[in-house]
One Martini backbone bead per residue (centre of mass of N, CA, C, O) as a GRO file, in nm:
protein
  380
    1MET     BB    1   2.065  -1.234  -0.464
    2LYS     BB    2   1.791  -1.465  -0.519
    3ILE     BB    3   1.456  -1.331  -0.568
    4GLY     BB    4   1.124  -1.416  -0.497
    5ILE     BB    5   0.825  -1.236  -0.593
    6VAL     BB    6   0.503  -1.253  -0.445
    7LEU     BB    7   0.208  -1.110  -0.612
    8TYR     BB    8  -0.004  -0.851  -0.669
    9PRO     BB    9  -0.032  -0.658  -0.984
   10THR     BB   10  -0.185  -0.421  -0.879
   11PHE     BB   11  -0.280  -0.106  -0.735
   12GLY     BB   12  -0.232  -0.202  -0.476
   13GLY     BB   13  -0.030  -0.162  -0.208
   14SER     BB   14   0.119  -0.440  -0.213
   15GLY     BB   15   0.207  -0.428  -0.513
   16VAL     BB   16   0.368  -0.166  -0.500
   17VAL     BB   17   0.568  -0.242  -0.278
   18ALA     BB   18   0.682  -0.500  -0.407
   19THR     BB   19   0.787  -0.365  -0.666
   20GLU     BB   20   0.968  -0.144  -0.539
   21LEU     BB   21   1.145  -0.338  -0.386
   22GLY     BB   22   1.257  -0.493  -0.630
   23LYS     BB   23   1.385  -0.247  -0.770
   24ALA     BB   24   1.578  -0.171  -0.537
   25LEU     BB   25   1.729  -0.442  -0.527
   26ALA     BB   26   1.830  -0.435  -0.821
   27ARG     BB   27   2.006  -0.176  -0.787
   28LYS     BB   28   2.194  -0.353  -0.572
   29GLY     BB   29   2.222  -0.651  -0.744
   30HIS     BB   30   1.982  -0.810  -0.729
   31GLU     BB   31   1.788  -1.092  -0.820
   32ILE     BB   32   1.464  -1.052  -0.969
   33HIS     BB   33   1.151  -1.248  -0.930
   34PHE     BB   34   0.847  -1.219  -1.067
   35ILE     BB   35   0.537  -1.381  -0.938
   36THR     BB   36   0.255  -1.384  -1.159
   37TYR     BB   37  -0.035  -1.325  -1.374
   38SER     BB   38   0.089  -1.028  -1.421
   39LEU     BB   39   0.211  -0.739  -1.492
   40PRO     BB   40   0.316  -0.510  -1.303
   41VAL     BB   41   0.226  -0.176  -1.297
   42ARG     BB   42   0.532  -0.078  -1.201
   43LEU     BB   43   0.642  -0.260  -1.453
   44ASP     BB   44   0.708  -0.062  -1.739
   45ARG     BB   45   1.008  -0.182  -1.781
   46LEU     BB   46   1.308  -0.268  -1.854
   47ARG     BB   47   1.538  -0.422  -1.617
   48GLU     BB   48   1.792  -0.472  -1.430
   49ASN     BB   49   1.760  -0.778  -1.256
   50ILE     BB   50   1.472  -0.837  -1.399
   51TYR     BB   51   1.199  -1.078  -1.368
   52PHE     BB   52   0.922  -1.248  -1.539
   53HIS     BB   53   0.661  -1.477  -1.413
   54GLU     BB   54   0.398  -1.637  -1.547
   55VAL     BB   55   0.080  -1.734  -1.433
   56SER     BB   56  -0.091  -1.972  -1.595
   57VAL     BB   57  -0.445  -1.963  -1.655
   58SER     BB   58  -0.650  -2.230  -1.725
   59ASP     BB   59  -0.911  -2.380  -1.859
   60TYR     BB   60  -1.128  -2.625  -1.689
   61PRO     BB   61  -1.421  -2.804  -1.693
   62LEU     BB   62  -1.417  -2.913  -1.393
   63PHE     BB   63  -1.380  -2.608  -1.314
   64GLU     BB   64  -1.528  -2.321  -1.206
   65HIS     BB   65  -1.255  -2.257  -1.053
   66THR     BB   66  -0.944  -2.181  -1.079
   67PRO     BB   67  -0.657  -2.326  -0.917
   68TYR     BB   68  -0.426  -2.103  -0.841
   69GLU     BB   69  -0.252  -2.224  -0.611
   70GLN     BB   70  -0.149  -2.470  -0.778
   71VAL     BB   71  -0.023  -2.314  -1.010
   72LEU     BB   72   0.168  -2.147  -0.836
   73THR     BB   73   0.325  -2.378  -0.710
   74SER     BB   74   0.446  -2.487  -0.973
   75LYS     BB   75   0.593  -2.223  -1.044
   76LEU     BB   76   0.774  -2.208  -0.797
   77VAL     BB   77   0.923  -2.468  -0.843
   78ASP     BB   78   1.040  -2.391  -1.118
   79VAL     BB   79   1.192  -2.127  -1.045
   80VAL     BB   80   1.367  -2.228  -0.816
   81LYS     BB   81   1.509  -2.458  -0.973
   82TYR     BB   82   1.601  -2.291  -1.255
   83GLU     BB   83   1.704  -2.010  -1.090
   84ASN     BB   84   1.830  -2.046  -0.808
   85LEU     BB   85   1.694  -1.963  -0.554
   86ASP     BB   86   1.711  -1.836  -0.216
   87LEU     BB   87   1.416  -1.696  -0.205
   88LEU     BB   88   1.088  -1.611  -0.078
   89HIS     BB   89   0.851  -1.331  -0.125
   90CYS     BB   90   0.539  -1.288   0.036
   91HIS     BB   91   0.253  -1.098  -0.059
   92TYR     BB   92   0.047  -1.230   0.127
   93ALA     BB   93  -0.096  -1.504   0.260
   94ILE     BB   94  -0.331  -1.530   0.041
   95PRO     BB   95  -0.195  -1.777  -0.155
   96HIS     BB   96   0.119  -1.739  -0.124
   97ALA     BB   97   0.214  -1.884   0.139
   98SER     BB   98   0.078  -2.157   0.087
   99ALA     BB   99   0.225  -2.209  -0.181
  100ALA     BB  100   0.514  -2.192  -0.066
  101TYR     BB  101   0.489  -2.433   0.120
  102MET     BB  102   0.434  -2.647  -0.096
  103ALA     BB  103   0.693  -2.591  -0.255
  104GLN     BB  104   0.889  -2.652  -0.029
  105GLN     BB  105   0.810  -2.956   0.004
  106ILE     BB  106   0.872  -3.047  -0.283
  107LEU     BB  107   1.174  -2.954  -0.286
  108LYS     BB  108   1.269  -3.122  -0.044
  109MET     BB  109   1.235  -3.399  -0.199
  110GLN     BB  110   1.480  -3.277  -0.403
  111GLY     BB  111   1.702  -3.121  -0.212
  112ILE     BB  112   1.555  -2.833  -0.172
  113ILE     BB  113   1.616  -2.524  -0.003
  114ILE     BB  114   1.340  -2.289   0.076
  115PRO     BB  115   1.277  -1.994   0.187
  116PHE     BB  116   0.999  -1.797   0.342
  117ILE     BB  117   0.840  -1.482   0.323
  118THR     BB  118   0.589  -1.299   0.509
  119THR     BB  119   0.379  -1.025   0.414
  120LEU     BB  120   0.169  -0.816   0.589
  121HIS     BB  121  -0.087  -0.567   0.479
  122GLY     BB  122  -0.415  -0.639   0.597
  123THR     BB  123  -0.658  -0.773   0.442
  124ASP     BB  124  -0.557  -1.065   0.516
  125ILE     BB  125  -0.650  -0.992   0.821
  126THR     BB  126  -0.900  -0.778   0.857
  127LEU     BB  127  -1.085  -0.939   0.639
  128VAL     BB  128  -1.025  -1.224   0.526
  129GLY     BB  129  -0.928  -1.349   0.805
  130LYS     BB  130  -1.228  -1.340   0.940
  131ASP     BB  131  -1.284  -1.577   0.775
  132PRO     BB  132  -1.326  -1.898   0.877
  133SER     BB  133  -1.233  -2.040   0.602
  134PHE     BB  134  -0.924  -1.908   0.631
  135GLU     BB  135  -0.785  -1.929   0.911
  136PRO     BB  136  -0.618  -2.199   0.904
  137VAL     BB  137  -0.434  -2.119   0.665
  138ILE     BB  138  -0.314  -1.859   0.776
  139THR     BB  139  -0.195  -1.968   1.036
  140PHE     BB  140  -0.014  -2.183   0.908
  141SER     BB  141   0.150  -1.997   0.714
  142ILE     BB  142   0.273  -1.818   0.930
  143ASN     BB  143   0.406  -2.046   1.109
  144GLN     BB  144   0.578  -2.165   0.845
  145SER     BB  145   0.739  -1.932   0.815
  146THR     BB  146   1.050  -1.815   0.834
  147LYS     BB  147   0.931  -1.521   0.799
  148VAL     BB  148   0.763  -1.227   0.950
  149THR     BB  149   0.575  -0.943   0.834
  150ALA     BB  150   0.471  -0.606   0.914
  151VAL     BB  151   0.365  -0.267   0.839
  152SER     BB  152   0.264  -0.262   1.150
  153GLU     BB  153   0.182  -0.260   1.477
  154SER     BB  154  -0.120  -0.288   1.435
  155LEU     BB  155  -0.109  -0.546   1.257
  156LYS     BB  156   0.034  -0.720   1.459
  157ARG     BB  157  -0.190  -0.717   1.672
  158ASP     BB  158  -0.416  -0.829   1.491
  159THR     BB  159  -0.284  -1.102   1.438
  160TYR     BB  160  -0.276  -1.199   1.735
  161ASN     BB  161  -0.590  -1.164   1.781
  162HIS     BB  162  -0.697  -1.353   1.522
  163PHE     BB  163  -0.447  -1.551   1.569
  164ASP     BB  164  -0.253  -1.854   1.629
  165VAL     BB  165   0.035  -1.714   1.684
  166LYS     BB  166   0.385  -1.843   1.766
  167ARG     BB  167   0.546  -1.608   1.630
  168GLU     BB  168   0.749  -1.379   1.512
  169ILE     BB  169   0.696  -1.027   1.426
  170ASP     BB  170   0.810  -0.807   1.196
  171VAL     BB  171   0.852  -0.456   1.161
  172ILE     BB  172   0.804  -0.324   0.826
  173PRO     BB  173   0.758  -0.057   0.664
  174ASN     BB  174   0.654   0.128   0.451
  175PHE     BB  175   0.748   0.312   0.146
  176ILE     BB  176   0.959   0.559  -0.014
  177CYS     BB  177   1.082   0.736  -0.305
  178SER     BB  178   1.177   1.051  -0.275
  179GLN     BB  179   1.291   1.127  -0.565
  180GLU     BB  180   0.996   1.094  -0.707
  181TYR     BB  181   0.875   1.380  -0.557
  182TYR     BB  182   1.038   1.558  -0.770
  183LEU     BB  183   0.890   1.829  -0.940
  184GLU     BB  184   0.834   2.019  -1.219
  185ASN     BB  185   0.608   2.261  -1.299
  186ASN     BB  186   0.366   2.275  -1.090
  187GLU     BB  187   0.227   2.552  -1.136
  188LYS     BB  188   0.141   2.503  -1.426
  189TYR     BB  189  -0.031   2.251  -1.359
  190LYS     BB  190  -0.220   2.385  -1.144
  191LEU     BB  191  -0.372   2.587  -1.339
  192ARG     BB  192  -0.563   2.370  -1.464
  193TYR     BB  193  -0.722   2.330  -1.168
  194ALA     BB  194  -0.632   2.639  -1.042
  195PRO     BB  195  -0.687   2.937  -1.196
  196ASN     BB  196  -0.790   3.101  -0.906
  197GLY     BB  197  -0.612   2.998  -0.651
  198GLU     BB  198  -0.688   2.734  -0.550
  199LEU     BB  199  -0.719   2.496  -0.332
  200LEU     BB  200  -0.599   2.152  -0.310
  201VAL     BB  201  -0.795   1.873  -0.256
  202THR     BB  202  -0.725   1.522  -0.161
  203HIS     BB  203  -0.819   1.186  -0.286
  204ILE     BB  204  -0.711   0.831  -0.248
  205SER     BB  205  -0.883   0.539  -0.388
  206ASN     BB  206  -1.129   0.258  -0.417
  207PHE     BB  207  -1.419   0.338  -0.307
  208ARG     BB  208  -1.479   0.207  -0.048
  209LYS     BB  209  -1.643   0.203   0.245
  210VAL     BB  210  -1.384   0.203   0.431
  211LYS     BB  211  -1.296   0.501   0.318
  212ARG     BB  212  -1.512   0.725   0.351
  213VAL     BB  213  -1.570   0.936   0.107
  214GLY     BB  214  -1.809   1.100   0.215
  215ASP     BB  215  -1.635   1.256   0.424
  216VAL     BB  216  -1.471   1.415   0.223
  217LEU     BB  217  -1.711   1.577   0.111
  218GLU     BB  218  -1.798   1.701   0.381
  219VAL     BB  219  -1.538   1.850   0.443
  220PHE     BB  220  -1.535   2.020   0.188
  221ARG     BB  221  -1.805   2.161   0.232
  222GLY     BB  222  -1.716   2.293   0.500
  223LEU     BB  223  -1.495   2.470   0.372
  224LEU     BB  224  -1.678   2.631   0.185
  225GLU     BB  225  -1.863   2.744   0.418
  226LYS     BB  226  -1.591   2.890   0.544
  227GLY     BB  227  -1.449   3.026   0.269
  228VAL     BB  228  -1.287   2.829   0.106
  229ASN     BB  229  -1.072   2.829  -0.173
  230ALA     BB  230  -1.165   2.528  -0.340
  231LYS     BB  231  -1.066   2.201  -0.456
  232LEU     BB  232  -1.157   1.861  -0.558
  233MET     BB  233  -0.960   1.558  -0.577
  234LEU     BB  234  -1.063   1.245  -0.718
  235VAL     BB  235  -0.890   0.935  -0.686
  236GLY     BB  236  -1.051   0.686  -0.856
  237ASP     BB  237  -1.253   0.383  -0.801
  238GLY     BB  238  -1.596   0.263  -0.731
  239PRO     BB  239  -1.888   0.194  -0.547
  240GLU     BB  240  -1.907   0.514  -0.435
  241ARG     BB  241  -1.923   0.713  -0.679
  242ASN     BB  242  -2.226   0.757  -0.739
  243LYS     BB  243  -2.290   0.886  -0.466
  244LEU     BB  244  -2.101   1.129  -0.494
  245GLU     BB  245  -2.230   1.251  -0.748
  246ARG     BB  246  -2.504   1.298  -0.613
  247TYR     BB  247  -2.408   1.489  -0.390
  248CYS     BB  248  -2.297   1.711  -0.572
  249ARG     BB  249  -2.573   1.783  -0.692
  250GLU     BB  250  -2.732   1.836  -0.428
  251TRP     BB  251  -2.504   2.057  -0.321
  252GLY     BB  252  -2.376   2.230  -0.561
  253ILE     BB  253  -2.039   2.118  -0.621
  254CYS     BB  254  -1.940   2.019  -0.908
  255GLY     BB  255  -1.741   2.264  -0.984
  256LYS     BB  256  -1.535   2.161  -0.730
  257VAL     BB  257  -1.535   1.862  -0.849
  258MET     BB  258  -1.287   1.606  -0.935
  259PHE     BB  259  -1.294   1.320  -1.144
  260LEU     BB  260  -1.000   1.124  -1.230
  261GLY     BB  261  -0.972   0.847  -1.160
  262SER     BB  262  -0.764   0.600  -1.255
  263LEU     BB  263  -0.417   0.611  -1.184
  264LYS     BB  264  -0.098   0.507  -1.233
  265SER     BB  265  -0.012   0.802  -1.133
  266THR     BB  266  -0.005   1.034  -0.835
  267ILE     BB  267   0.228   1.241  -0.818
  268GLU     BB  268   0.115   1.484  -0.982
  269VAL     BB  269  -0.122   1.540  -0.792
  270LEU     BB  270   0.034   1.576  -0.522
  271ALA     BB  271   0.223   1.813  -0.620
  272ILE     BB  272  -0.057   2.017  -0.623
  273SER     BB  273  -0.126   1.979  -0.335
  274ASP     BB  274  -0.250   2.089   0.005
  275LEU     BB  275  -0.456   1.846   0.081
  276PHE     BB  276  -0.518   1.541   0.268
  277ILE     BB  277  -0.779   1.283   0.276
  278LEU     BB  278  -0.819   1.008   0.542
  279PRO     BB  279  -1.127   0.857   0.671
  280SER     BB  280  -1.092   0.576   0.752
  281GLU     BB  281  -1.191   0.298   0.929
  282THR     BB  282  -0.931   0.142   0.809
  283GLU     BB  283  -0.559   0.101   0.846
  284SER     BB  284  -0.266  -0.070   0.842
  285PHE     BB  285  -0.108   0.215   0.740
  286GLY     BB  286  -0.114   0.448   0.494
  287LEU     BB  287   0.016   0.499   0.202
  288ALA     BB  288  -0.130   0.751   0.095
  289ALA     BB  289  -0.028   0.936   0.321
  290LEU     BB  290   0.275   0.902   0.265
  291GLU     BB  291   0.269   1.012  -0.026
  292ALA     BB  292   0.178   1.290   0.059
  293LEU     BB  293   0.414   1.363   0.242
  294ALA     BB  294   0.632   1.330   0.016
  295SER     BB  295   0.484   1.592  -0.130
  296GLY     BB  296   0.410   1.801   0.100
  297VAL     BB  297   0.128   1.688   0.232
  298PRO     BB  298  -0.100   1.732   0.442
  299VAL     BB  299  -0.299   1.537   0.690
  300ILE     BB  300  -0.631   1.415   0.707
  301ALA     BB  301  -0.727   1.176   0.962
  302SER     BB  302  -0.778   0.882   1.105
  303ASN     BB  303  -0.757   0.719   1.432
  304THR     BB  304  -0.629   0.439   1.277
  305GLY     BB  305  -0.432   0.197   1.301
  306GLY     BB  306  -0.136   0.300   1.122
  307ILE     BB  307  -0.158   0.613   1.093
  308PRO     BB  308  -0.013   0.719   1.363
  309GLU     BB  309   0.271   0.607   1.243
  310VAL     BB  310   0.274   0.844   1.017
  311VAL     BB  311   0.099   1.070   1.149
  312GLU     BB  312   0.156   1.375   1.307
  313HIS     BB  313  -0.002   1.528   1.541
  314GLY     BB  314   0.029   1.875   1.465
  315LYS     BB  315   0.249   1.852   1.216
  316SER     BB  316   0.164   1.668   0.941
  317GLY     BB  317  -0.121   1.684   1.090
  318TYR     BB  318  -0.446   1.527   1.154
  319LEU     BB  319  -0.647   1.354   1.404
  320SER     BB  320  -0.950   1.158   1.403
  321ASP     BB  321  -1.224   1.024   1.457
  322VAL     BB  322  -1.428   0.819   1.324
  323GLY     BB  323  -1.663   1.040   1.164
  324ASN     BB  324  -1.537   1.330   1.255
  325VAL     BB  325  -1.602   1.587   1.062
  326SER     BB  326  -1.586   1.849   1.232
  327ASP     BB  327  -1.291   1.803   1.321
  328MET     BB  328  -1.170   1.794   1.036
  329ILE     BB  329  -1.246   2.080   0.961
  330GLU     BB  330  -1.092   2.227   1.186
  331ASN     BB  331  -0.814   2.111   1.110
  332ALA     BB  332  -0.804   2.217   0.820
  333LEU     BB  333  -0.819   2.519   0.900
  334LYS     BB  334  -0.546   2.531   1.043
  335ILE     BB  335  -0.379   2.476   0.783
  336LEU     BB  336  -0.553   2.699   0.591
  337SER     BB  337  -0.541   2.986   0.740
  338SER     BB  338  -0.245   3.015   0.609
  339ASN     BB  339   0.040   3.024   0.434
  340GLU     BB  340   0.228   2.977   0.674
  341ALA     BB  341   0.092   2.724   0.788
  342LEU     BB  342   0.108   2.552   0.533
  343MET     BB  343   0.419   2.557   0.501
  344GLU     BB  344   0.479   2.420   0.773
  345PHE     BB  345   0.328   2.153   0.710
  346LYS     BB  346   0.478   2.079   0.451
  347LYS     BB  347   0.756   2.052   0.578
  348ALA     BB  348   0.678   1.834   0.791
  349ALA     BB  349   0.584   1.622   0.590
  350LYS     BB  350   0.851   1.576   0.446
  351GLU     BB  351   1.017   1.501   0.696
  352ARG     BB  352   0.849   1.254   0.783
  353SER     BB  353   0.887   1.075   0.521
  354MET     BB  354   1.200   1.012   0.556
  355LYS     BB  355   1.167   0.772   0.753
  356PHE     BB  356   1.038   0.602   0.480
  357ASP     BB  357   1.272   0.563   0.322
  358ILE     BB  358   1.431   0.324   0.136
  359THR     BB  359   1.715   0.366   0.274
  360ASN     BB  360   1.589   0.265   0.560
  361VAL     BB  361   1.432  -0.011   0.474
  362LEU     BB  362   1.606  -0.201   0.296
  363PRO     BB  363   1.808  -0.315   0.514
  364LEU     BB  364   1.591  -0.478   0.665
  365TYR     BB  365   1.541  -0.683   0.437
  366GLU     BB  366   1.829  -0.783   0.390
  367GLN     BB  367   1.864  -0.899   0.675
  368LEU     BB  368   1.624  -1.092   0.662
  369TYR     BB  369   1.729  -1.264   0.431
  370GLU     BB  370   1.990  -1.361   0.565
  371ASP     BB  371   1.849  -1.496   0.808
  372ALA     BB  372   1.672  -1.696   0.648
  373VAL     BB  373   1.899  -1.848   0.505
  374ALA     BB  374   2.056  -1.931   0.758
  375GLU     BB  375   1.825  -2.084   0.898
  376SER     BB  376   1.770  -2.297   0.671
  377ARG     BB  377   2.050  -2.431   0.684
  378VAL     BB  378   2.027  -2.537   0.970
  379ILE     BB  379   1.761  -2.695   0.941
  380GLY     BB  380   1.836  -2.845   0.662
   0.00000   0.00000   0.00000
């Protein structure tokens, strides 16, 4: 099957998932065409059955802001027509799904039928979608999609609550490629960051307010006060970083906290971690938590959004109410109380992640593609 994948090419979860999905499909023999404004960050080398089509955005003096949706629409028409695509898979409702709809209508006038699938990842619904100026477009794009998926049951509920959606939404969760999380020489690498046998606590995010990274620092300080020999690795960057650095200085824990910045790959960091903290105010799925579990790292997280669908409370980690730092500290202590307890949680974390392995999720997408193509042929 020839599949066009429309995505944001950045480090964000939707871009990572879309890219890894395309790579997995290509390995199974499907022809994948990535369509976006720059090379996806996870598409780091040439691969068989994978093609990249750049959406060139040029400056035009009439427009203060370049109309990306229109440029993307034209590119979709071009790629579908000349690469003979079977379907488009849009990750994010706007502007990808709305552009796909316009391209679909243009191609229909030329006798070409192209179905498109929209996958909702979260921010397009929970944040952007709440802006009244976007609501009509998002609602229309979802309802006009051939098929719609959401990455969690929580996000599916949010979509129905926020929008006048009249059609079925299939839940297909985010995934991991488990074989990528087996690394060698972890202990040697860990000595660089924990030379005195410290436990390594980790957080990975874009450091926005919604991630509540300040809570991560408070939980870590609580562990130190309880006598836990640990260091904290903060991966990422964003608007909250300056505040965190100030707190570290005020609390006198700078020597225990490492700001590693934005990393292209976090697998090496997770491979040496002992505990992962994700205290977000909301998460449509919690991909960072899943990646931690895949590395055998138990998770302390907030009981919100799609996170409870990923982390099993009391087994692969613990869940607390948003902002309940004291409860998160107590839960973290349960995991780190002994080497035996930690090893038990690490094993459970790895086992839990296998439910979301690509080998289990990929067939769901392949069946969805077949259904979408068959449906479009009947309607067309």
